[in-house]
C-alpha atoms as an extended CHARMM CRD file, in Angstrom:
* protein
*
       256  EXT
         1         1  MET       CA             -0.0710000000        0.1140000000        0.2210000000  PROA      1               0.0000000000
         2         2  LYS       CA              1.2160000000        3.3140000000       -0.7470000000  PROA      2               0.0000000000
         3         3  THR       CA              2.1630000000        5.9300000000        1.8110000000  PROA      3               0.0000000000
         4         4  ALA       CA              3.2280000000        9.4900000000        2.6810000000  PROA      4               0.0000000000
         5         5  ALA       CA              4.0610000000       11.1930000000        5.4580000000  PROA      5               0.0000000000
         6         6  PRO       CA              1.7970000000       13.9760000000        7.5220000000  PROA      6               0.0000000000
         7         7  ALA       CA              4.3840000000       16.8300000000        6.0170000000  PROA      7               0.0000000000
         8         8  ALA       CA              3.9940000000       15.8820000000        2.4280000000  PROA      8               0.0000000000
         9         9  SER       CA              0.0090000000       16.2900000000        2.9490000000  PROA      9               0.0000000000
        10        10  LYS       CA             -2.9710000000       18.3440000000        1.6730000000  PROA      10              0.0000000000
        11        11  VAL       CA             -5.7650000000       18.0610000000        4.3530000000  PROA      11              0.0000000000
        12        12  LEU       CA             -9.1560000000       19.1300000000        4.7570000000  PROA      12              0.0000000000
        13        13  VAL       CA            -10.6560000000       19.4270000000        7.5660000000  PROA      13              0.0000000000
        14        14  THR       CA            -14.1670000000       19.8240000000        7.7830000000  PROA      14              0.0000000000
        15        15  GLY       CA            -15.9400000000       21.5030000000       11.0770000000  PROA      15              0.0000000000
        16        16  GLY       CA            -12.0740000000       23.3940000000       11.4130000000  PROA      16              0.0000000000
        17        17  SER       CA            -13.4280000000       26.6730000000       12.7050000000  PROA      17              0.0000000000
        18        18  GLN       CA            -13.1580000000       25.7190000000       16.2350000000  PROA      18              0.0000000000
        19        19  GLY       CA            -13.2190000000       22.7380000000       18.8460000000  PROA      19              0.0000000000
        20        20  ILE       CA            -11.7420000000       19.3950000000       18.0760000000  PROA      20              0.0000000000
        21        21  GLY       CA            -11.7870000000       20.4620000000       14.4240000000  PROA      21              0.0000000000
        22        22  LEU       CA             -9.5420000000       23.5560000000       15.0830000000  PROA      22              0.0000000000
        23        23  GLY       CA             -7.1740000000       21.3920000000       17.2380000000  PROA      23              0.0000000000
        24        24  ILE       CA             -6.9290000000       18.2680000000       14.2830000000  PROA      24              0.0000000000
        25        25  ALA       CA             -5.6250000000       21.7240000000       11.8600000000  PROA      25              0.0000000000
        26        26  ALA       CA             -3.2780000000       22.8670000000       14.3230000000  PROA      26              0.0000000000
        27        27  THR       CA             -1.7200000000       19.3570000000       14.5780000000  PROA      27              0.0000000000
        28        28  PHE       CA             -1.6900000000       19.0030000000       11.1680000000  PROA      28              0.0000000000
        29        29  ALA       CA             -0.3810000000       22.5030000000       10.3290000000  PROA      29              0.0000000000
        30        30  ALA       CA              2.6940000000       21.6440000000       13.4040000000  PROA      30              0.0000000000
        31        31  ALA       CA              3.3150000000       18.7410000000       11.3600000000  PROA      31              0.0000000000
        32        32  GLY       CA              4.0250000000       20.3010000000        7.8130000000  PROA      32              0.0000000000
        33        33  ALA       CA              1.2350000000       19.7410000000        6.1560000000  PROA      33              0.0000000000
        34        34  ARG       CA             -1.1550000000       22.0940000000        3.9310000000  PROA      34              0.0000000000
        35        35  VAL       CA             -4.3860000000       22.3570000000        5.3630000000  PROA      35              0.0000000000
        36        36  ALA       CA             -7.6200000000       23.8310000000        4.4390000000  PROA      36              0.0000000000
        37        37  ILE       CA            -10.0970000000       24.1730000000        7.1210000000  PROA      37              0.0000000000
        38        38  ALA       CA            -13.8020000000       24.1790000000        6.0630000000  PROA      38              0.0000000000
        39        39  GLY       CA            -17.1990000000       25.4150000000        7.6760000000  PROA      39              0.0000000000
        40        40  ARG       CA            -20.5640000000       27.3760000000        7.4290000000  PROA      40              0.0000000000
        41        41  SER       CA            -19.5240000000       30.8820000000        8.6910000000  PROA      41              0.0000000000
        42        42  GLU       CA            -16.9300000000       32.4770000000        6.8820000000  PROA      42              0.0000000000
        43        43  ALA       CA            -16.6150000000       34.7940000000        9.8740000000  PROA      43              0.0000000000
        44        44  ARG       CA            -15.9090000000       31.4950000000       12.0370000000  PROA      44              0.0000000000
        45        45  LEU       CA            -13.5310000000       30.6000000000        9.8300000000  PROA      45              0.0000000000
        46        46  ASP       CA            -11.5660000000       33.8470000000        9.1890000000  PROA      46              0.0000000000
        47        47  ALA       CA            -11.4710000000       34.1740000000       12.9940000000  PROA      47              0.0000000000
        48        48  ALA       CA             -9.7740000000       30.2780000000       13.2300000000  PROA      48              0.0000000000
        49        49  ARG       CA             -7.0080000000       31.3550000000       10.7510000000  PROA      49              0.0000000000
        50        50  ARG       CA             -6.3650000000       34.2080000000       12.4650000000  PROA      50              0.0000000000
        51        51  VAL       CA             -5.9840000000       31.9950000000       15.5980000000  PROA      51              0.0000000000
        52        52  LEU       CA             -3.9930000000       29.4150000000       13.6450000000  PROA      52              0.0000000000
        53        53  ALA       CA             -1.9720000000       32.3420000000       12.1520000000  PROA      53              0.0000000000
        54        54  ASP       CA             -1.2650000000       33.6410000000       15.8750000000  PROA      54              0.0000000000
        55        55  ARG       CA              0.2970000000       30.0830000000       16.3420000000  PROA      55              0.0000000000
        56        56  GLY       CA              2.6070000000       30.2910000000       13.3980000000  PROA      56              0.0000000000
        57        57  HSD       CA              0.4380000000       28.0460000000       11.2010000000  PROA      57              0.0000000000
        58        58  ASP       CA             -0.9280000000       29.4050000000        7.5300000000  PROA      58              0.0000000000
        59        59  VAL       CA             -3.8610000000       27.7330000000        6.7520000000  PROA      59              0.0000000000
        60        60  LEU       CA             -6.6270000000       28.1160000000        3.9240000000  PROA      60              0.0000000000
        61        61  VAL       CA            -10.3650000000       28.2920000000        4.1740000000  PROA      61              0.0000000000
        62        62  VAL       CA            -12.6230000000       27.1020000000        2.6210000000  PROA      62              0.0000000000
        63        63  PRO       CA            -16.4440000000       27.7360000000        3.0840000000  PROA      63              0.0000000000
        64        64  GLY       CA            -19.0100000000       25.1010000000        2.0560000000  PROA      64              0.0000000000
        65        65  ASP       CA            -22.1460000000       23.3020000000        3.7900000000  PROA      65              0.0000000000
        66        66  ILE       CA            -22.2000000000       19.6270000000        4.4130000000  PROA      66              0.0000000000
        67        67  ALA       CA            -25.8760000000       19.3470000000        5.2950000000  PROA      67              0.0000000000
        68        68  THR       CA            -26.1050000000       18.3280000000        1.3610000000  PROA      68              0.0000000000
        69        69  ARG       CA            -24.6450000000       15.7550000000       -1.0480000000  PROA      69              0.0000000000
        70        70  ASP       CA            -24.7320000000       19.0980000000       -3.5080000000  PROA      70              0.0000000000
        71        71  GLY       CA            -22.5660000000       20.9880000000       -0.7680000000  PROA      71              0.0000000000
        72        72  CYS       CA            -20.5310000000       18.0460000000        0.1130000000  PROA      72              0.0000000000
        73        73  LEU       CA            -19.6140000000       17.2070000000       -3.6740000000  PROA      73              0.0000000000
        74        74  SER       CA            -18.7650000000       20.8920000000       -4.4490000000  PROA      74              0.0000000000
        75        75  LEU       CA            -16.5460000000       21.4360000000       -0.8430000000  PROA      75              0.0000000000
        76        76  ALA       CA            -14.5930000000       18.8220000000       -2.1470000000  PROA      76              0.0000000000
        77        77  THR       CA            -13.7560000000       20.5220000000       -5.6220000000  PROA      77              0.0000000000
        78        78  ALA       CA            -13.1920000000       23.6170000000       -4.1930000000  PROA      78              0.0000000000
        79        79  ALA       CA            -10.3800000000       21.8540000000       -1.4380000000  PROA      79              0.0000000000
        80        80  ALA       CA             -8.7220000000       20.3630000000       -4.2610000000  PROA      80              0.0000000000
        81        81  GLU       CA             -8.4020000000       23.0270000000       -6.2500000000  PROA      81              0.0000000000
        82        82  ALA       CA             -7.6270000000       25.5520000000       -3.5030000000  PROA      82              0.0000000000
        83        83  LEU       CA             -4.7620000000       22.8730000000       -2.0350000000  PROA      83              0.0000000000
        84        84  GLY       CA             -3.4870000000       21.6000000000       -5.5230000000  PROA      84              0.0000000000
        85        85  GLY       CA             -4.5460000000       18.4330000000       -4.8510000000  PROA      85              0.0000000000
        86        86  LEU       CA             -5.7910000000       16.5230000000       -1.8150000000  PROA      86              0.0000000000
        87        87  ASP       CA             -3.5600000000       13.9920000000        0.2780000000  PROA      87              0.0000000000
        88        88  VAL       CA             -6.2330000000       13.3780000000        3.7630000000  PROA      88              0.0000000000
        89        89  LEU       CA            -10.0910000000       14.0880000000        4.3120000000  PROA      89              0.0000000000
        90        90  CYS       CA            -10.7250000000       14.8260000000        7.7410000000  PROA      90              0.0000000000
        91        91  ALA       CA            -14.5310000000       14.9590000000        8.1740000000  PROA      91              0.0000000000
        92        92  ASN       CA            -14.9220000000       16.0110000000       11.8920000000  PROA      92              0.0000000000
        93        93  ALA       CA            -18.0020000000       18.2820000000       11.3470000000  PROA      93              0.0000000000
        94        94  GLY       CA            -20.6590000000       17.3410000000       13.2370000000  PROA      94              0.0000000000
        95        95  VAL       CA            -23.8380000000       18.7670000000       15.5170000000  PROA      95              0.0000000000
        96        96  TYR       CA            -25.0360000000       17.4110000000       18.9730000000  PROA      96              0.0000000000
        97        97  PRO       CA            -28.8280000000       18.7910000000       19.7470000000  PROA      97              0.0000000000
        98        98  GLU       CA            -29.9980000000       17.3650000000       22.4170000000  PROA      98              0.0000000000
        99        99  GLN       CA            -34.1380000000       15.9770000000       21.5630000000  PROA      99              0.0000000000
       100       100  ARG       CA            -35.2550000000       13.1990000000       23.9680000000  PROA      100             0.0000000000
       101       101  ILE       CA            -37.1330000000        9.9930000000       22.3540000000  PROA      101             0.0000000000
       102       102  ASP       CA            -40.7410000000       11.4530000000       23.4700000000  PROA      102             0.0000000000
       103       103  ASP       CA            -40.0020000000       14.7260000000       21.5470000000  PROA      103             0.0000000000
       104       104  LEU       CA            -38.4630000000       13.6120000000       18.6440000000  PROA      104             0.0000000000
       105       105  GLU       CA            -39.2010000000       15.8230000000       15.5590000000  PROA      105             0.0000000000
       106       106  ALA       CA            -38.6910000000       15.0070000000       11.9440000000  PROA      106             0.0000000000
       107       107  ALA       CA            -36.3400000000       18.4080000000       11.3630000000  PROA      107             0.0000000000
       108       108  HSD       CA            -34.3060000000       17.1600000000       14.6380000000  PROA      108             0.0000000000
       109       109  VAL       CA            -33.8320000000       13.6390000000       13.1700000000  PROA      109             0.0000000000
       110       110  ASP       CA            -32.8830000000       15.2980000000        8.9820000000  PROA      110             0.0000000000
       111       111  HSD       CA            -30.6620000000       17.6320000000       10.9250000000  PROA      111             0.0000000000
       112       112  VAL       CA            -28.7110000000       15.7390000000       12.8970000000  PROA      112             0.0000000000
       113       113  LEU       CA            -28.2480000000       12.5400000000       10.3660000000  PROA      113             0.0000000000
       114       114  ASP       CA            -27.5640000000       15.1370000000        7.1140000000  PROA      114             0.0000000000
       115       115  THR       CA            -24.6530000000       16.5140000000        8.9940000000  PROA      115             0.0000000000
       116       116  ASN       CA            -23.1600000000       14.1730000000       10.9900000000  PROA      116             0.0000000000
       117       117  LEU       CA            -23.9050000000       11.0170000000        9.0660000000  PROA      117             0.0000000000
       118       118  LYS       CA            -24.6230000000       11.4230000000        5.5230000000  PROA      118             0.0000000000
       119       119  SER       CA            -21.9450000000       14.4490000000        5.3330000000  PROA      119             0.0000000000
       120       120  THR       CA            -19.4990000000       11.6520000000        5.8990000000  PROA      120             0.0000000000
       121       121  VAL       CA            -20.4700000000        9.5650000000        2.9830000000  PROA      121             0.0000000000
       122       122  TYR       CA            -20.9180000000       12.6180000000        0.4600000000  PROA      122             0.0000000000
       123       123  LEU       CA            -17.7040000000       14.2250000000        1.5540000000  PROA      123             0.0000000000
       124       124  VAL       CA            -16.0450000000       10.6150000000        1.2100000000  PROA      124             0.0000000000
       125       125  GLN       CA            -17.6720000000       10.4860000000       -2.4750000000  PROA      125             0.0000000000
       126       126  GLY       CA            -16.6000000000       13.8800000000       -3.5720000000  PROA      126             0.0000000000
       127       127  CYS       CA            -12.7720000000       13.6110000000       -2.2050000000  PROA      127             0.0000000000
       128       128  VAL       CA            -12.2490000000        9.7330000000       -3.7600000000  PROA      128             0.0000000000
       129       129  PRO       CA            -11.2290000000       10.9770000000       -6.8540000000  PROA      129             0.0000000000
       130       130  HSD       CA             -8.5620000000       13.7700000000       -5.6880000000  PROA      130             0.0000000000
       131       131  LEU       CA             -7.5470000000       10.7220000000       -2.8660000000  PROA      131             0.0000000000
       132       132  ARG       CA             -7.0600000000        8.3590000000       -6.0260000000  PROA      132             0.0000000000
       133       133  ALA       CA             -4.7560000000       10.9480000000       -7.5200000000  PROA      133             0.0000000000
       134       134  SER       CA             -2.4530000000       11.3100000000       -4.5790000000  PROA      134             0.0000000000
       135       135  SER       CA              0.3660000000        8.8890000000       -3.8660000000  PROA      135             0.0000000000
       136       136  ALA       CA             -1.1340000000        7.5260000000       -0.3570000000  PROA      136             0.0000000000
       137       137  GLY       CA             -4.8510000000        8.7510000000       -0.0420000000  PROA      137             0.0000000000
       138       138  ARG       CA             -6.2090000000        8.8340000000        3.8050000000  PROA      138             0.0000000000
       139       139  ILE       CA             -9.7640000000        9.3330000000        5.0800000000  PROA      139             0.0000000000
       140       140  VAL       CA            -10.4120000000       10.0060000000        8.6790000000  PROA      140             0.0000000000
       141       141  VAL       CA            -13.7370000000       10.1260000000       10.1110000000  PROA      141             0.0000000000
       142       142  ILE       CA            -14.1610000000       11.4450000000       13.7330000000  PROA      142             0.0000000000
       143       143  SER       CA            -17.1170000000        9.4800000000       15.5100000000  PROA      143             0.0000000000
       144       144  SER       CA            -17.5290000000        9.7060000000       19.1200000000  PROA      144             0.0000000000
       145       145  ILE       CA            -17.6540000000        6.9710000000       22.3200000000  PROA      145             0.0000000000
       146       146  THR       CA            -21.4180000000        8.0530000000       22.2760000000  PROA      146             0.0000000000
       147       147  GLY       CA            -23.2040000000        5.8860000000       20.1250000000  PROA      147             0.0000000000
       148       148  PRO       CA            -20.1950000000        3.0860000000       19.1940000000  PROA      148             0.0000000000
       149       149  ALA       CA            -19.4030000000        2.2010000000       22.8730000000  PROA      149             0.0000000000
       150       150  THR       CA            -21.9730000000        4.0640000000       25.3880000000  PROA      150             0.0000000000
       151       151  GLY       CA            -25.3810000000        6.1340000000       25.2220000000  PROA      151             0.0000000000
       152       152  TYR       CA            -26.7310000000        9.2890000000       26.7720000000  PROA      152             0.0000000000
       153       153  PRO       CA            -30.1620000000       10.8150000000       27.0650000000  PROA      153             0.0000000000
       154       154  GLY       CA            -31.2940000000       13.1720000000       24.9040000000  PROA      154             0.0000000000
       155       155  LEU       CA            -28.5280000000       12.0620000000       22.1810000000  PROA      155             0.0000000000
       156       156  GLY       CA            -30.3110000000        9.0020000000       20.8170000000  PROA      156             0.0000000000
       157       157  VAL       CA            -29.9280000000       10.3170000000       16.8930000000  PROA      157             0.0000000000
       158       158  TYR       CA            -26.4150000000       11.6280000000       17.6980000000  PROA      158             0.0000000000
       159       159  ALA       CA            -25.3280000000        8.6030000000       18.8060000000  PROA      159             0.0000000000
       160       160  ALA       CA            -27.4510000000        7.0580000000       15.6850000000  PROA      160             0.0000000000
       161       161  SER       CA            -25.1720000000        9.0070000000       13.2990000000  PROA      161             0.0000000000
       162       162  LYS       CA            -22.0720000000        8.1980000000       14.9070000000  PROA      162             0.0000000000
       163       163  ALA       CA            -22.5370000000        4.5430000000       14.8660000000  PROA      163             0.0000000000
       164       164  GLY       CA            -23.5280000000        4.6060000000       11.5590000000  PROA      164             0.0000000000
       165       165  GLN       CA            -20.4260000000        6.2910000000       10.3180000000  PROA      165             0.0000000000
       166       166  LEU       CA            -18.3820000000        3.4460000000       11.7440000000  PROA      166             0.0000000000
       167       167  GLY       CA            -20.2970000000        0.7240000000        9.5950000000  PROA      167             0.0000000000
       168       168  PHE       CA            -19.4880000000        3.0450000000        6.6710000000  PROA      168             0.0000000000
       169       169  VAL       CA            -15.9010000000        3.1960000000        7.0320000000  PROA      169             0.0000000000
       170       170  ARG       CA            -15.3200000000       -0.1670000000        7.3940000000  PROA      170             0.0000000000
       171       171  THR       CA            -17.0640000000       -0.4970000000        3.7380000000  PROA      171             0.0000000000
       172       172  ALA       CA            -15.2860000000        1.8080000000        2.7180000000  PROA      172             0.0000000000
       173       173  ALA       CA            -12.2920000000        0.9460000000        3.7790000000  PROA      173             0.0000000000
       174       174  ILE       CA            -12.2720000000       -2.4150000000        1.7510000000  PROA      174             0.0000000000
       175       175  GLU       CA            -13.8740000000       -0.6390000000       -1.5270000000  PROA      175             0.0000000000
       176       176  LEU       CA            -10.9750000000        1.5550000000       -1.5680000000  PROA      176             0.0000000000
       177       177  ALA       CA             -8.0510000000       -0.4090000000       -0.1820000000  PROA      177             0.0000000000
       178       178  PRO       CA             -6.8820000000       -1.2540000000       -4.0660000000  PROA      178             0.0000000000
       179       179  ASP       CA             -6.4780000000        2.5910000000       -4.6010000000  PROA      179             0.0000000000
       180       180  GLY       CA             -4.1350000000        2.6180000000       -1.8620000000  PROA      180             0.0000000000
       181       181  ILE       CA             -6.7220000000        4.4330000000        0.8080000000  PROA      181             0.0000000000
       182       182  THR       CA             -7.1240000000        4.0880000000        3.9720000000  PROA      182             0.0000000000
       183       183  VAL       CA            -10.0930000000        4.5250000000        5.6770000000  PROA      183             0.0000000000
       184       184  ASN       CA            -10.4340000000        4.7580000000        9.4490000000  PROA      184             0.0000000000
       185       185  ALA       CA            -12.2150000000        6.4600000000       12.7390000000  PROA      185             0.0000000000
       186       186  ILE       CA            -11.5180000000        8.1320000000       15.9630000000  PROA      186             0.0000000000
       187       187  CYS       CA            -13.7560000000        7.7540000000       18.6750000000  PROA      187             0.0000000000
       188       188  PRO       CA            -13.2550000000       10.8910000000       20.9060000000  PROA      188             0.0000000000
       189       189  GLY       CA            -14.4990000000       10.8680000000       25.1130000000  PROA      189             0.0000000000
       190       190  SER       CA            -14.8830000000       14.2030000000       26.8930000000  PROA      190             0.0000000000
       191       191  ILE       CA            -12.4960000000       16.7070000000       24.7340000000  PROA      191             0.0000000000
       192       192  ARG       CA            -11.9890000000       20.4740000000       26.6760000000  PROA      192             0.0000000000
       193       193  THR       CA            -14.1930000000       22.1830000000       23.8910000000  PROA      193             0.0000000000
       194       194  GLU       CA            -16.5780000000       25.3050000000       23.5310000000  PROA      194             0.0000000000
       195       195  GLY       CA            -19.1890000000       23.0600000000       23.9850000000  PROA      195             0.0000000000
       196       196  LEU       CA            -18.2800000000       22.4270000000       27.6630000000  PROA      196             0.0000000000
       197       197  ASP       CA            -17.7460000000       26.4420000000       28.3160000000  PROA      197             0.0000000000
       198       198  GLY       CA            -21.3180000000       26.6560000000       29.6170000000  PROA      198             0.0000000000
       199       199  LEU       CA            -21.2400000000       23.2440000000       31.9900000000  PROA      199             0.0000000000
       200       200  GLY       CA            -19.5730000000       25.4410000000       35.0460000000  PROA      200             0.0000000000
       201       201  ASP       CA            -16.6640000000       23.9040000000       37.2150000000  PROA      201             0.0000000000
       202       202  ALA       CA            -18.4720000000       21.6090000000       39.5980000000  PROA      202             0.0000000000
       203       203  ALA       CA            -19.9470000000       19.5450000000       36.2580000000  PROA      203             0.0000000000
       204       204  ILE       CA            -16.4090000000       19.8690000000       34.7230000000  PROA      204             0.0000000000
       205       205  THR       CA            -15.0300000000       18.3210000000       37.9250000000  PROA      205             0.0000000000
       206       206  GLU       CA            -17.6550000000       15.4820000000       38.0160000000  PROA      206             0.0000000000
       207       207  MET       CA            -16.4930000000       14.4580000000       34.5050000000  PROA      207             0.0000000000
       208       208  LYS       CA            -12.6880000000       13.9940000000       34.8620000000  PROA      208             0.0000000000
       209       209  ARG       CA            -13.8710000000       11.6710000000       37.8650000000  PROA      209             0.0000000000
       210       210  SER       CA            -14.8250000000        9.7360000000       35.3870000000  PROA      210             0.0000000000
       211       211  ILE       CA            -11.4880000000        9.7950000000       33.5040000000  PROA      211             0.0000000000
       212       212  PRO       CA             -8.9330000000        7.0230000000       34.6360000000  PROA      212             0.0000000000
       213       213  VAL       CA             -6.2890000000        9.5270000000       33.2940000000  PROA      213             0.0000000000
       214       214  GLY       CA             -7.7390000000       12.2460000000       35.3850000000  PROA      214             0.0000000000
       215       215  ARG       CA             -8.3910000000       15.1610000000       32.9960000000  PROA      215             0.0000000000
       216       216  LEU       CA            -10.3550000000       16.2680000000       30.1300000000  PROA      216             0.0000000000
       217       217  GLY       CA             -8.7500000000       15.3410000000       26.5080000000  PROA      217             0.0000000000
       218       218  GLU       CA             -7.5010000000       18.5020000000       24.3420000000  PROA      218             0.0000000000
       219       219  PRO       CA             -8.5030000000       18.9240000000       20.7690000000  PROA      219             0.0000000000
       220       220  GLU       CA             -4.8410000000       18.4080000000       19.9110000000  PROA      220             0.0000000000
       221       221  ASP       CA             -5.1600000000       14.8870000000       21.5350000000  PROA      221             0.0000000000
       222       222  ILE       CA             -7.3350000000       14.0570000000       19.0220000000  PROA      222             0.0000000000
       223       223  GLY       CA             -5.4830000000       16.0220000000       16.2580000000  PROA      223             0.0000000000
       224       224  ALA       CA             -2.3370000000       13.4520000000       17.2620000000  PROA      224             0.0000000000
       225       225  MET       CA             -4.4670000000       10.2290000000       16.2380000000  PROA      225             0.0000000000
       226       226  ALA       CA             -5.2420000000       11.7650000000       13.0130000000  PROA      226             0.0000000000
       227       227  VAL       CA             -1.9230000000       13.0240000000       11.8310000000  PROA      227             0.0000000000
       228       228  PHE       CA             -1.0260000000        9.6030000000       12.7350000000  PROA      228             0.0000000000
       229       229  LEU       CA             -3.8670000000        7.7280000000       11.0450000000  PROA      229             0.0000000000
       230       230  ALA       CA             -2.7010000000       10.0400000000        8.2380000000  PROA      230             0.0000000000
       231       231  GLY       CA              0.5510000000        8.8970000000        8.0950000000  PROA      231             0.0000000000
       232       232  ALA       CA              3.3050000000        6.5020000000        6.7440000000  PROA      232             0.0000000000
       233       233  GLY       CA              3.4220000000        4.3680000000        9.8080000000  PROA      233             0.0000000000
       234       234  ALA       CA             -0.3960000000        3.7790000000        9.5040000000  PROA      234             0.0000000000
       235       235  GLY       CA             -0.0190000000        2.4220000000        6.2320000000  PROA      235             0.0000000000
       236       236  PHE       CA             -1.4230000000       -0.9560000000        7.3900000000  PROA      236             0.0000000000
       237       237  VAL       CA             -4.1620000000        0.1330000000        8.8470000000  PROA      237             0.0000000000
       238       238  THR       CA             -7.8810000000        0.6750000000        7.5480000000  PROA      238             0.0000000000
       239       239  GLY       CA            -11.5590000000        0.0210000000        8.8820000000  PROA      239             0.0000000000
       240       240  GLN       CA            -10.5090000000        0.4210000000       12.7890000000  PROA      240             0.0000000000
       241       241  ALA       CA            -12.0510000000        2.6890000000       14.9070000000  PROA      241             0.0000000000
       242       242  VAL       CA             -9.3400000000        4.2110000000       17.4550000000  PROA      242             0.0000000000
       243       243  VAL       CA            -11.0000000000        5.2790000000       21.3920000000  PROA      243             0.0000000000
       244       244  VAL       CA             -9.2870000000        8.3280000000       22.3470000000  PROA      244             0.0000000000
       245       245  ASP       CA            -11.1320000000        8.6910000000       25.6270000000  PROA      245             0.0000000000
       246       246  GLY       CA             -8.5500000000        8.3960000000       28.5120000000  PROA      246             0.0000000000
       247       247  GLY       CA             -9.4270000000        5.3900000000       29.9040000000  PROA      247             0.0000000000
       248       248  GLN       CA            -13.5040000000        6.8470000000       29.9210000000  PROA      248             0.0000000000
       249       249  THR       CA            -14.8060000000        3.7700000000       28.6470000000  PROA      249             0.0000000000
       250       250  LEU       CA            -12.6860000000        1.2610000000       30.6410000000  PROA      250             0.0000000000
       251       251  PRO       CA            -14.8990000000        1.0430000000       34.1490000000  PROA      251             0.0000000000
       252       252  GLU       CA            -17.5490000000       -0.9940000000       34.5320000000  PROA      252             0.0000000000
       253       253  LEU       CA            -19.0000000000        1.0650000000       37.0780000000  PROA      253             0.0000000000
       254       254  PRO       CA            -18.3930000000        4.6450000000       38.2600000000  PROA      254             0.0000000000
       255       255  GLY       CA            -15.5510000000        5.8040000000       40.1790000000  PROA      255             0.0000000000
       256       256  LEU       CA            -13.5460000000        2.4850000000       39.3600000000  PROA      256             0.0000000000
C-alpha cells in the first residue's frame, strides 16, 4: 500500500473553525501539512485562521455547507483546487443537539443525520477522485464514544449517526483499499471544547472523575491520532475505530 508522511500532505478538515476541528488543523499544520479548514460561517473560519496564524500556522479557508450532497461535492472540489490536490480528508464536522425520544421531531432527526452521517458518505464520495490521484490517500472520520460504545439521554439520534459512521468506515475501507486509500475513525471521549463552557466547574470536575487518566482530553489529542492515521506509520491500518478517551469507557462502574 502506498504511503506518505503527514508533512507531504494536503489536508481538508471539515468543521475546522472551532473545537476538535481547530485542534486537528493545528496539529496537521504543526506536522508540516498544507491544511484547508471548512465550515459554514466565513466569519468563524476567518477567526480560526487568525488564531492559527497567531500560532505560526498558515491555513486556507474553504467555506461550504456539508448538510447536502451538492454541498459536500462542491466542497471537495473547492478544497482540492485550493490545495492543489488532496491527500487527506478529515471528516470532523458534526452537531449534537439534544432531544429525547418522546419529543423527537422529523426536522431534528434529519438535521443530525444529514450533518453527521450523510455528510460523511458524500464527502468521501466527493473526495475519492482526488485521493486516488494522491500518492497515499487517507480518510479519517471523527466519530464518538457516544453511540459506538456508550449512550447518553437526549442524544439518541446523535448516537445513531456516530455508530452509523463506523459501519460506513468499514465498508469504505474495503472498497477503497485497492486504490491505496485507508479509511479509519477516531472515537473521542470528553474533550475540552467550547461546548463545555456552560457546564460550570462542578460539572467539569465530576466529568474528570469519570476519566481514569484524570483530565479531559484536548483537541490536539484527537489531532495527534489523526496525524498518525494519515501518516506513513499507519499505512497498514484501515477500517478501524480508535478510541481516544483517557480510559473513560473502561470502568464497569462509576468511580472505579
